[in-house]
C-alpha positions in Angstrom: 175.3 48.9 113.9 178.2 48.6 116.4 180.3 47.1 113.6 179.5 50.0 111.3 180.5 52.6 114.0 183.7 50.7 114.8 184.6 50.6 111.1 184.1 54.4 110.8 186.2 55.1 113.8 189.1 52.9 112.5 188.8 54.5 109.1 188.9 58.0 110.6 192.1 57.3 112.5 193.7 55.8 109.4 192.8 58.9 107.4 194.2 61.2 110.0 197.4 59.2 110.2 197.9 59.8 106.4 197.8 63.6 106.8 201.1 65.0 105.4 203.1 67.7 107.0 205.8 69.9 105.4 207.7 73.1 106.1 209.0 75.9 103.9 212.4 77.5 104.4 213.1 80.4 104.7 210.1 81.8 106.5 210.6 85.2 105.0 212.0 85.7 101.4 213.9 88.8 100.6 215.0 89.8 97.2 217.5 92.7 97.2 216.5 94.2 93.9 218.7 97.2 94.5 221.6 94.8 94.1 220.1 93.1 91.0 218.8 90.1 92.8 215.6 88.8 91.1 215.9 85.0 91.7 215.7 83.1 94.9 215.1 79.5 96.2 213.0 78.0 98.9 213.3 74.5 100.3 210.3 72.3 100.9 210.8 69.6 103.6 208.5 66.7 104.3 208.2 66.3 108.1 205.6 63.6 108.6 202.6 61.7 107.4 201.9 60.5 103.9 202.9 61.9 100.5 202.1 65.6 99.9 201.1 67.2 96.6 201.9 70.9 96.9 201.3 73.7 94.4 202.7 77.2 94.4 201.6 80.6 93.4 202.6 84.2 94.2 199.8 86.5 95.3 199.4 90.1 96.2 199.9 90.7 99.9 197.0 92.5 101.5 197.0 93.8 105.0 194.2 95.6 106.8 194.8 99.0 108.4 195.8 97.2 111.7 198.5 95.3 109.9 196.8 91.9 109.9 197.2 89.7 106.8 194.0 89.2 104.8 194.2 85.6 103.7 192.8 84.9 100.3 192.6 88.7 99.9 195.2 89.1 97.1 195.0 88.3 93.5 197.7 86.1 91.8 200.6 88.1 90.6 201.9 87.6 87.0 205.2 89.3 88.0 206.7 86.0 89.3 207.6 82.6 87.8 207.7 79.6 90.2 209.4 76.5 89.0 208.3 73.8 89.5 204.8 75.1 90.1 203.8 71.8 91.6 205.7 69.1 93.5 204.9 65.7 95.0 206.8 65.2 98.2 207.3 61.8 99.8 208.3 61.0 103.4 211.8 62.2 104.3 212.1 64.0 101.0 213.2 67.6 100.2 212.6 69.7 97.2 214.0 73.0 96.0 211.7 75.5 94.3 212.9 78.5 92.3 211.1 81.9 92.5 211.9 84.4 89.9 210.8 88.1 89.6 209.9 88.9 86.0 208.3 92.3 86.4 209.1 94.9 83.9 210.8 98.1 84.7 212.9 99.2 87.6 211.5 98.6 91.1 211.5 102.0 92.8 209.8 101.2 96.1 209.6 98.2 98.4 206.9 95.7 97.5 205.5 92.7 99.4 203.8 89.5 98.1 203.1 86.1 99.5 204.3 82.8 98.2 201.2 80.6 98.7 202.2 76.9 99.2 199.0 74.9 99.1 198.6 71.2 99.6 196.4 69.7 96.9 193.4 68.0 98.6 193.9 64.2 99.0 190.9 61.9 98.9 191.3 58.9 101.1 188.7 56.3 100.5 188.5 52.8 102.1 185.6 50.3 102.2 185.6 48.3 105.4 182.5 46.5 104.5 179.6 47.0 102.1 177.9 50.3 102.7 180.6 51.8 104.9 183.0 54.4 103.3 184.6 57.7 104.0 186.3 60.5 101.9 188.6 62.8 103.9 190.1 66.0 102.4 193.1 67.4 104.1 194.6 70.8 103.2 197.7 72.6 104.4 198.5 76.2 103.5 201.6 78.3 104.0 201.8 82.0 103.3 205.4 83.0 103.1 206.3 86.7 102.9 208.1 87.5 99.6 209.5 91.1 99.7 211.3 93.1 97.1 213.8 95.3 99.0 215.1 98.5 97.4 217.3 99.5 100.4 215.4 102.8 100.6 214.0 104.2 103.9 210.4 104.4 104.9 208.8 107.6 106.2 205.8 107.6 108.6 203.7 110.7 108.7 200.7 111.6 110.9 197.3 111.4 109.1 194.6 111.6 111.8 193.6 110.9 115.4 190.3 110.4 117.3 188.9 109.0 120.5 187.5 105.5 120.2 186.0 105.2 123.7 187.1 103.4 126.8 189.8 106.0 127.5 191.6 105.1 124.2 192.4 106.9 121.0 193.6 105.9 117.5 196.4 107.4 115.5 196.6 106.7 111.8 199.9 107.1 110.0 200.9 106.6 106.4 204.2 105.5 105.0 205.2 108.1 102.4 208.7 106.8 101.9 209.9 104.3 99.3 211.0 101.6 101.8 209.1 99.6 104.3 208.9 100.6 108.0 209.9 97.6 110.2 207.6 97.2 113.1 210.0 95.3 115.4 211.7 98.6 116.2 208.9 101.1 116.1 208.0 103.3 119.0 205.5 106.0 119.7 206.2 109.2 121.6 203.2 111.5 122.5 203.7 114.9 124.1 207.2 113.8 125.1 205.9 110.5 126.7 206.8 107.1 125.4 203.8 105.0 124.7 204.6 101.4 125.8 201.5 99.5 124.8 199.8 100.1 121.5 198.3 98.0 118.8 199.1 97.9 115.1 202.6 96.3 115.4 201.8 93.3 113.2 203.9 93.3 110.0 205.9 96.0 108.4 204.2 99.1 106.9 204.7 99.2 103.2 205.1 102.3 101.0 201.8 104.0 100.3 199.8 102.2 103.0 198.3 103.4 106.3 198.5 101.9 109.7 196.3 102.4 112.8 197.7 102.5 116.3 195.4 102.4 119.3 196.4 103.1 122.9 195.2 104.6 126.2 195.2 108.4 126.1 192.6 110.9 127.5 192.0 112.7 124.2 192.7 112.8 120.5 196.2 114.2 119.6 197.6 116.5 116.9 200.4 116.0 114.4 202.7 118.2 116.5 202.2 116.0 119.6 203.1 112.7 117.9 206.6 111.3 117.0 207.2 108.0 115.3 210.5 106.3 116.3 211.9 103.5 114.1 
């Protein structure tokens, strides 16, 4: 029995040691479609472990109303061609992958997708002695933002506000412009006072989408009281 346990422990460490690691560069992909750019490249870099078999797909990027990415929430997009669609990366290797936008018609508003880089499961099986075996599956996923940039501005407008308890309120805004609103520079001013701490600052607000901001305030506010700064 002890021999069996020891064999399993050794096998487990061997399997973990074979786990491949890789990175994708750049972390955010921008295509400036207003300048006619519809093709870009990403670099895949093996950073450790054993060989990695990686497949690529472009998916719709779905955010919830708080700006959090919904993983596995978007359908695959037929508007992009990724070549090669699969690569096998060995230790210390690099690979270049081309991403091409093939959508029809002119892009009139910013759009965002994700390049999903998924490691194909690797089965590692080893028989230390009769009756002792193990199959380990390892999977790495990267979700890289892929944005079509039109160079147009976004426009946040007030939608609603209500109390949510605990001395806090929510304010919902919608982007009615053609460009995305970048959250790294956004600010909220309520009744002339700058709100320093509020939620909803994850990820840019894309055209046609809503975002919820929550913060401490004694009552719900009106459209005239709220100013979005960005």
